[in-house]
C-alpha positions in Angstrom: -15.0 2.5 4.2 -11.8 3.7 2.8 -10.6 2.4 -0.4 -7.0 1.2 -0.7 -4.4 3.5 -1.6 -3.6 3.6 -5.7 -0.2 2.0 -5.5 1.8 1.3 -8.8 1.3 -2.1 -10.2 5.0 -2.7 -10.7 6.1 -1.7 -7.1 7.7 -5.1 -6.9 9.6 -4.6 -10.1 13.3 -5.0 -10.0 14.1 -2.1 -12.2 11.3 0.4 -12.7 10.8 3.2 -10.0 7.3 4.5 -9.2 6.5 8.2 -8.9 4.0 9.7 -6.8 2.6 13.2 -6.2 1.8 13.2 -2.4 -0.4 15.8 -0.6 -1.2 16.3 3.0 -3.3 19.3 4.7 -3.0 20.5 8.2 -6.0 19.7 10.4 -9.0 22.4 9.6 -6.7 23.8 7.3 -5.0 25.9 9.9 -2.2 28.1 8.8 0.3 26.2 11.0 3.5 26.5 8.9 5.6 29.7 9.3 9.4 29.7 8.3 10.6 27.7 11.3 8.3 24.8 10.7 9.1 24.6 7.0 12.8 24.6 7.6 12.3 21.7 10.1 10.0 20.0 7.8 12.6 20.1 5.2 15.3 18.7 7.2 13.0 15.9 8.3 12.2 15.2 4.7 15.7 14.8 3.8 16.3 12.4 6.8 13.8 10.3 5.6 14.9 10.7 2.1 18.4 9.4 2.9 16.8 6.6 5.3 14.2 5.0 2.9 16.4 5.6 -0.4 13.1 7.3 -2.0 13.9 10.4 -4.0 12.3 13.8 -3.5 12.1 15.2 -7.3 10.4 18.2 -6.1 8.1 19.7 -3.2 6.3 22.8 -1.9 5.8 23.3 1.7 2.7 26.0 2.0 1.3 27.1 5.0 -1.4 24.8 5.6 -0.5 21.9 3.3 2.4 20.1 1.7 3.3 18.8 -1.7 5.8 16.0 -2.5 6.5 14.5 -5.9 8.5 11.2 -4.7 10.2 8.4 -6.8 10.3 5.0 -4.9 13.0 2.9 -6.5 12.5 -0.8 -6.2 14.5 -2.6 -3.6 17.8 -4.4 -4.9 17.2 -8.0 -6.2 19.8 -9.3 -3.7 18.9 -6.6 -0.9 20.5 -3.8 0.6 24.2 -4.2 1.1 25.5 -3.9 4.7 27.5 -0.8 3.8 24.4 1.1 2.1 22.0 -0.2 5.1 24.3 1.3 7.8 24.7 4.5 6.0 20.8 5.1 5.7 20.6 4.0 9.4 22.6 7.1 10.2 20.0 9.5 8.9 17.9 8.6 11.8 19.8 6.9 14.5 22.7 8.1 16.6 26.3 6.9 15.9 26.3 4.5 19.0 23.2 2.9 17.9 24.4 2.3 14.3 27.7 0.9 15.5 25.9 -1.7 17.7 23.8 -2.7 14.8 27.1 -2.9 12.7 28.7 -5.3 15.4 25.6 -7.4 15.3 25.7 -8.0 11.5 29.4 -8.5 11.6 29.1 -11.1 14.3 26.3 -12.8 12.1 28.2 -12.7 9.0 31.0 -14.6 10.8 28.9 -16.9 13.1 30.3 -20.4 13.4 33.4 -19.4 11.5 31.9 -20.3 8.1 31.6 -18.5 5.0 28.5 -16.5 4.9 27.9 -17.0 8.7 24.2 -17.1 9.6 22.3 -15.5 6.8 19.0 -16.0 8.8 20.2 -13.9 11.6 21.5 -11.3 9.2 18.0 -11.1 7.6 16.5 -10.7 11.0 18.8 -7.8 11.9 18.1 -5.9 8.8 14.4 -6.8 8.8 13.9 -4.8 11.8 14.5 -1.6 9.8 14.4 -2.4 5.9 10.8 -3.0 5.6 10.5 0.9 6.1 12.8 1.3 3.2 12.0 1.9 -0.7 8.3 2.4 0.4 5.9 5.2 0.0 3.7 4.7 2.9 6.6 4.3 5.3 8.3 7.4 3.9 5.3 9.6 4.4 4.1 7.8 7.8 7.6 8.7 9.2 8.1 12.2 7.9 4.6 13.0 9.1 4.8 11.3 12.6 8.1 13.0 13.4 7.1 16.5 12.3 3.8 16.1 14.4 5.8 15.1 17.5 8.2 18.0 17.1 5.6 20.5 16.1 3.5 19.3 19.3 6.4 19.7 21.5 7.4 23.0 20.1 3.8 24.5 20.4 2.6 23.0 23.5 -0.1 21.0 21.9 -1.5 17.4 21.8 -3.4 15.4 19.0 -3.1 14.9 15.4 -1.8 17.7 13.0 -2.8 16.4 9.7 -6.5 16.5 8.4 -6.6 12.9 7.1 -4.3 10.2 5.6 -2.3 11.7 2.9 -3.4 11.6 -0.8 -1.3 10.3 -3.6 -1.4 10.2 -7.5 0.6 7.9 -9.6 2.5 9.8 -12.0 4.3 8.6 -15.1 7.9 9.5 -15.8 8.8 12.0 -18.4 6.4 14.5 -19.6 3.8 13.9 -16.8 6.2 13.8 -14.0 8.0 17.2 -15.3 4.6 18.9 -16.1 3.6 17.8 -12.2 7.0 19.1 -10.8 6.4 22.6 -12.5 2.6 22.5 -11.2 3.9 21.8 -7.6 6.7 24.7 -7.7 4.1 27.2 -9.1 2.0 26.7 -5.9 3.4 30.1 -4.2 2.5 31.9 -7.5 -1.0 30.7 -7.8 -1.4 31.8 -4.2 0.0 34.9 -5.1 2.7 34.7 -2.5 5.5 35.4 -4.9 5.8 36.6 -8.6 8.7 34.1 -9.5 8.7 30.7 -7.8 12.4 31.1 -7.4 11.6 33.5 -4.6 10.0 31.0 -2.7 12.7 29.0 -0.6 10.6 26.2 0.8 10.0 24.4 -2.8 12.2 22.3 -4.9 12.8 24.8 -7.3 13.6 27.7 -4.7 15.9 25.6 -2.8 17.6 24.7 -6.1 18.1 28.4 -6.8 18.6 29.7 -3.5 19.8 26.8 -1.1 18.3 25.7 1.9 19.1 27.0 5.3 22.2 24.5 5.9 22.7 23.4 2.3 23.5 24.8 -1.1 20.5 23.5 -2.9 22.4 20.5 -4.5 19.8 18.0 -3.4 17.0 19.9 -5.0 18.9 20.5 -8.3 19.4 16.8 -8.4 15.7 16.0 -7.9 14.9 18.3 -10.8 17.7 17.0 -13.0 16.2 13.5 -12.5 12.5 14.4 -13.1 13.9 16.2 -16.4 15.8 13.2 -17.3 13.1 10.5 -16.2 12.3 9.7 -19.9 15.7 8.2 -20.3 15.6 4.4 -19.4 19.1 4.9 -17.9 18.5 7.9 -15.5 18.5 5.8 -12.3 22.1 4.9 -13.0 23.4 8.6 -13.0 25.2 9.7 -9.8 24.0 12.9 -7.9 27.2 14.5 -8.9 26.6 13.7 -12.6 23.1 15.1 -12.2 24.2 18.1 -10.2 26.3 19.3 -13.1 23.5 19.3 -15.5 21.7 22.2 -13.5 22.5 25.0 -15.9 20.9 23.2 -18.8 18.0 21.9 -16.2 17.4 25.2 -14.9 16.7 26.7 -18.3 14.3 23.8 -19.7 12.6 23.8 -16.4 11.7 27.7 -16.2 10.4 27.2 -19.8 8.4 24.4 -18.6 6.8 26.4 -15.8 5.9 29.1 -18.4 8.7 31.5 -17.7 11.3 32.5 -20.4 14.8 33.0 -19.1 15.9 36.4 -19.0 18.5 37.7 -21.3 19.7 41.2 -19.9 18.8 41.4 -16.3 18.7 39.1 -13.2 16.0 41.2 -11.4 13.0 38.8 -11.2 10.8 41.4 -9.9 11.3 43.6 -12.9 9.5 41.3 -15.1 5.8 41.5 -15.3 5.4 38.2 -16.9 6.2 36.6 -13.7 2.6 37.6 -12.5 -0.3 35.5 -13.4 -0.1 36.4 -17.1 2.6 35.9 -19.6 4.4 38.3 -21.7 4.6 38.4 -25.7 8.3 37.6 -25.2 7.5 34.7 -23.1 5.0 33.5 -25.6 7.5 33.6 -28.3 10.3 31.7 -26.2 7.6 29.0 -25.4 6.5 28.6 -29.0 9.7 28.4 -30.7 10.5 25.2 -32.1 13.8 24.5 -30.2 12.9 25.6 -26.8 13.3 22.2 -25.3 10.2 22.5 -23.1 8.1 19.5 -22.1 5.1 21.8 -22.4 4.1 21.5 -26.3 2.1 25.1 -26.3 1.4 28.2 -24.5 -1.8 26.9 -23.4 -0.4 24.2 -21.4 2.0 26.8 -19.7 -0.9 28.9 -18.8 -2.8 25.8 -17.5 -0.3 25.4 -14.7 -1.3 28.8 -13.3 -4.7 27.2 -12.4 -5.7 24.7 -9.8 -5.9 21.3 -11.6 -7.9 18.9 -9.5 -6.5 15.9 -11.6 -3.1 16.3 -10.4 -4.4 15.8 -6.7 -7.5 13.6 -7.3 -6.8 11.9 -10.6 -5.4 8.6 -9.3 -3.2 8.1 -12.2 -1.6 10.8 -14.5 0.3 10.1 -17.8 -0.1 9.2 -21.2 -3.2 7.2 -22.6 -1.4 3.8 -22.8 0.1 4.4 -19.1 -3.2 5.1 -17.6 -5.0 2.3 -19.5 -2.3 -0.3 -18.4 -2.9 1.0 -14.8 -6.4 0.5 -15.2 -6.1 -3.0 -16.5 -3.8 -4.0 -13.6 -6.6 -2.7 -11.1 -9.6 -3.9 -13.2 -11.2 -5.5 -10.0 -11.7 -1.8 -8.5 -14.3 -1.0 -11.3 -17.5 -2.2 -12.6 -18.1 -4.1 -15.6 -19.5 -1.0 -17.3 -16.0 0.4 -17.3 -14.3 -0.7 -20.4 -11.1 1.4 -20.3 -9.1 3.8 -18.0 -7.9 6.8 -19.7 -10.1 9.8 -19.4 -9.4 13.3 -20.9 -8.9 16.2 -18.9 -11.5 18.8 -19.0 -12.1 22.4 -17.6 -9.0 24.2 -16.3 -7.0 21.3 -17.5 -8.4 20.9 -21.1 -5.2 22.4 -22.6 -3.4 19.0 -21.5 -6.1 16.9 -22.9 -4.1 15.5 -25.9 -0.9 14.9 -23.7 -1.9 13.8 -20.3 -4.7 11.7 -19.3 -6.4 10.9 -15.9 -7.7 7.5 -14.5 -10.6 9.3 -12.6 -13.0 11.3 -14.8 -13.7 14.3 -12.5 -16.5 16.5 -12.6 -15.4 19.9 -14.0 -15.8 22.9 -11.7 -16.0 21.1 -8.3 
């Protein structure tokens, strides 16, 4: 019997967003994603992002699995405005369809010639769509289904494409979210596909640096800027334009968060041996300097991100001790009476994070 997915206890909060690390693998872990497939998946991901109102903070599309760091904002207290609702619809539906829905809403708003019209009818019209908005499950379900339909048609196949339901881990904003984003963007480095994450175009950082096939990387830069600003309680009020202009500062901090010091004299990434699995002495000096602004408190954390960390995919909840303990308290019925608290220290390859990040699950080391 499948256990219910871990969902942030505050999902119905009017102000606090939830952040999830979502992972899904291709059936039988086949290497099904080539350049064309990755480009199409990214396009659909951006469409679902616009439609649902969820925010992709970072992502990485590998050959047989995907990672998405997704922020799910709460629905507005008074509902989604008609204007915003129609803009979201336009992400997935054609112009004539959206125009028809707009006409229905207008008629309902003015029904009977009274102020406010027929609010029940307005709710019914929007209800056909807005249940799929600001929702983790609907974002991933829509994205994975639409990609499967395209992939099956493109490759003349039938059946499911994904191994199972997607996995997700609740991530605290601030240090945990920024560390998780760096871990996700370092996937192709850990796999030996590139020496520098900037060279991999199908990731949040790669898109931010090089731009997508049809874009300039603005969406990716906004996502990473939002991630690095996520400890600020007012970050949700910053516009995309305000976040995008912060990229120069964000890029500098984020490269250090990934364990990579900025180059001072050359822009040739491949010339730097530090981009490989090790870290050079100059990088170490930059990482350990007192004013480096990185979220990684020491070189051990930077090195940690070059290894596979199961806690980041199977830990259920990742964050500070208080954050994890609070999530445990809100979900006490999931555990036996023997379990007294929630936060568990990270061990094994993740031991460098033990004083900074905690997991809800106490995973067996080396498994």
